N, C-alpha and C positions, 0 to 999 in steps of 0.2 A: 586493732580495736578489741580483741579478746581480753586484754588486760583490763579495759574499760567496763565490759560485760562483768568480768570477775569482781571487780570492785563495786559495781552496781548490785551484783547479788549479795554481797558481803554487806553494803550500805542499806539496802532495801527489803532484804529477805525478811526482816521483822514485822514489816508492813504487808507481807504477802498474805492475802486472804483476812487481814485483820477486820473484825467485825466493828463498825463505827457508825453510831446513829442510825441503824437500820439497814446499813449496806455493807457489803463485803469488798474490801479495798484491794485492787488489782493494780500493782504499779508497772510501768514500762519504759524502757530508755528511749527517747524519741528524738536524738540528734539527728537520725536519718531513718530510712525504711530499713536499711541493712542493720543497725543497733536494734531497731524495734523487733525485727525478726529474732534477732540473737537473744535479746532479753526474754521474749516469750517461748522459744523453744527451749530455754532452761527453766521455765515455769513448771511446778507440778502439774501433772494431768494433761500436758500438752505434748502432742507429737509433731516432729518435723520430718517431711518427706522432701529431700532435696531434688528427687527427680521430677517430682510434680510441683515444686515450689510451693508447698502447702502445709499450713499449720493445722490441726486439727484437735479437738478435745470433746469429749462427752462425760462431763464431770458433773457432781452435785451442784455446781453453780450455773454451768452453761453447756449448751450443745453447739458447737462452731466449726465452720470449715473456713478457712481464710487463705487465699493465694496472693504471694507477692512475687511478683516477676521483674527482674531488672531487663528492660529491654535494651538500653545502651548507657553509657556513663551519665549519671544525673537524670535518668529518666526510668521511672519505675510505675508499674503497672499494679493495682491491687482490687481484689473482689472478694466479698465474704458474705455469709450470712450466719446470725447467731439467734438462737432461742435462750431467753434466759429463764433460769429456774430460780433465780433468787434475785435480791436487789443489788446491783452492782455499781461499783465506783471505779471508773478507770482514770488513773492519775499518772500523767506524763512527767518524767524527769529527764534534766539536762545534764550532760557531763560537759563542764567548763572546758576541759581539756581536748574535747573532741569537736570537731567541726559540726556547725548547726546551720544549714542553709537550704532546707528543703521547704517548698511550697507544697500545700496539698489542695487539689482541686477535685472534689468528689461529690456524687450523688448519694443520698441516704433515702431509704423507703421504710417506714416504720410502721408496724402493725401489731394490735393486741391479741396474742394467740387465745385469750379466752374473752371472746366477744360479748359474752353475757355479763362479765365483769365491768365492762365501761357501759352496760345499759344503754346501747344505741338502737333499741327496738327490732324485734322479730330475728335477731341473730345477725344482722348486718355488720360488716367490719367496717372501720373507720381507717383509713391509712393517711400517713402524712409524709409528702415528698418535698425533699429540699436538697438545694446544692449546698454545700459547705466548703468554705474557704479558709484555709489556715496559712498565715506566714511563718516563716522559721522561728521567730520568737515568741510564738504562741504558745501558753502554757496549756497543755490538754488537760481538761477535767471533764469527763463524760459520765452522766448518770443514765443507768438503764433500770427500769422497774421490773420485777418480776412478771412472768408472762408477757414479755415483749418480743416480738419478731422483729430483727433488724436486718436489712440488706445494704451492704455498701459496695460502691464501685467507683474507681476514678484514678486519678494520676499522682504521684509524687514527682515534682521537678525541682532540680537544683537552681540556684541563682544563676550560675553559669549558663544551664540549659535554656533557661528563660530568656536571657540576654542574647542568646544565639539563635533561638528559634521561635520566640513569641513576639519580642519586642522589635524585630526586624519586619514582622507581617503588617502590611499596609493597613489592615483592619484594627490593628492594636492600638493605634493612636487615638482612634475615635470611639473606643469601646469604654465600657465602664469597668472592664477588666484593669484596664491602664489606670483609672481613677483608684480602685481600690489598693492596687499594688503600691501606688505612690501616696497613699492615705496614712494616716497615724494608726488606723485600726489594724488589729491583729487578726480579727476572725470576722467573716461575713457569712450571713445565713441568707439564701435566696429561694424562697417557696415557689416551686415551679409546677404548677398543675399540668403543663403540656408534656412533661416527661412521666412515663409511668415505669411498671416493673419490667417492661420489655428492655429497656436500658441495661438493668442490672442483670436480667436474664441472659442477654446477650453476652454481657462481659463474663459470666460465670461459664458459658458455653466456650468461649475462647479459652478461658484459663485451663479448661479440662482436655483440650486439643493435645495428644499424645505426640503428634508429629511436631518437632521443635522448630522446623523450618516454616511449616505452615501456621504454626502458632504465632511465630514473630510476624509473619505477613499480616495476619488478622490482627495482631496487637498493634502494628503501625497504622492500620486502618482505623483502629478504635481511637488511637492518639489524635489523628488528623480530623476525624469525625467530631470528638469530644472539643476539641480545641476550636475548630471552626464555629461549632454550635455557641460556644461560650462568647466567643468575640462578637458574634452576631446579636445574641439575645440577652446576655446577662445584664440584669438590672437590680442594683444594691437595693435591698428591701429592708436590711437589718443590719447594723453594726453595733457590737457590744462594747460599752467601756466598763463592764462589770466583768468581764472574762477572766482577769485575773485577781479576782476578790478572793476573800475568806471563802475556802471550800463549803464551810458551814452554811454560808449566805447561799450559795449556789444550790445546794441540796434542798434548802427550804423553798426556794424559787421554783425548783422542779417538782416538788411536791405541791405548790400552788398549781403550776400549770396542769399537773396531772390530775388535780381536783376540778378545775374547769372542764377538762375533757370529759371526765366522768359525768358531768351534769349538762352536757350539751343539749340534751332533750329535756332538761327540767329547768327550773327557775334559776336564773344568776343567783349565786350562793351569797353575795354582799361582801365588800371589801371588810367589814369589820369581824366579819365570822371566818373569813379566809386569814386574817391577821392573827386572830385568837388561836387558831389551829396550828400555827407555826410560831405562835409565842414572840410576835413582834407588834409593833405600833401600827395602826393603818397608815400614818404618814410615811413610816420607812418602807412599808411594803410598796407603797404605791410609788414611792421614788426608786426604789430598787428595781422593781418589776419594769418600770417604763426604760430604766437604763439598759437592763439586760435584754428585754423582749423588743424594745422599740415602740411598743404602743402602751396606752393605758390598759388596766386589767380589763375593764369592760370591753374596749375596742378589740382587744385580744381574743376575748370569749366570743364576740359577734363574728370576727373574722374566722375562727375555727369553726363556728356553725355554717358558715357560708362555704368552707372547704369541704366540710361534710356533705352540703346539699350538692356540689360539683360531683362527688362521688355518687350520690344517690340518682342524678340526672343521667350521667355517663356510663357508670359501672353497673349500677343495680336497675337502670332503665325505669325509674320512677318519671311519673308526669310532673309538670311545674305544680299543679295543684296538689298532688299527693305529697311533694317535697315540702311545699309550703306547710302543709298541716303536720307533717312529721317534725319540723322545727317549731311548731307552736305559732305560727303565723295566722292571725284570724283573716287577714286581708292579703289576697294573693298579690295586689298592686304593691303593697309594701316590701313584700319579698322580692319581686322581681327589681323595684327600684334599688333595693340593697344588694342585690346580686350583681346587676349592671354596675353600680358603683365599684363594687369590688373586683369585678373580672373584666369590665369594660364592654360587655356584651349581655343582651337580654338571655336569660334561661332557655326561652323557646329558640332563639336564633343558635344557641350554642348545641340544643340537640340536633336541630337541622343540619348544621355544618359537621357535626361528628357523624350522623348517618349518612352524609353525602359521600364520605370518604371511601 
């Protein structure tokens, strides 16, 4: 493996921290979790602690701790948090001579560290939680804006491990995970409002256990719990046909998404205005956005408003009336109808159910 890492460093060193279209480019070799760790540990500003299985950095670009632990052959655990100090563009590369057969099943929680920056009223934060699924052939391209906090936790599993430990599970054949693995899509995003930061916090606690034997026991429990949850609950909400598109297109679409989130409590900016901001035609923007995010621009905007409403109700303990008012609904009835359509439950019932736990 080391010769491939050395070749990667020679081939892509010129791209390391290159500033392109407002983002610092950070490349990584992603054939496997092992190659990813090896490529990152040779990156400037990054330290590797083999005893803790931990990558860490506190550079002008980001502050980050990331744990990559090999539980057994073909099975890796990862957990990390990152505070971005600049706009970052993570780009994954494959070495054709090295095996590439790892799936990634992980949960991400994204928050903005500068809450006033996104103008969500009275300093309230807005979190976005979602499961992300990558197939081995997926070409990683991830945009992170300045002043963003991202927490990750999940599993890397080889094709062989999946065939021996997942596809043999009786629940697998009836699950949507089976449908995804056998589909033509290389990537799937599943917004899951039922999972919160406790999942990632628990993963980070496990990663920090110093006793190797105890840590492995807890890791195996984590693996079983995670897979069981996914087999029972995973519902594909979005698959993307634009994931392998021109990186410049993806950057523009991410800028549009950020613009929409920045004005959740103000008027919808309009498609023509959004298109002009990234210098494309409205028709192209509508097509590319729908292909990438799975919804029209306006429906995506409404969906994010309702996800924020979910946070207001359960995390910030706002009433239904207060939440409707914050989001600009003049009629509470219209808000409750939209909320029930999105989540399958009235906001008042969601609050009662949450309080009864």
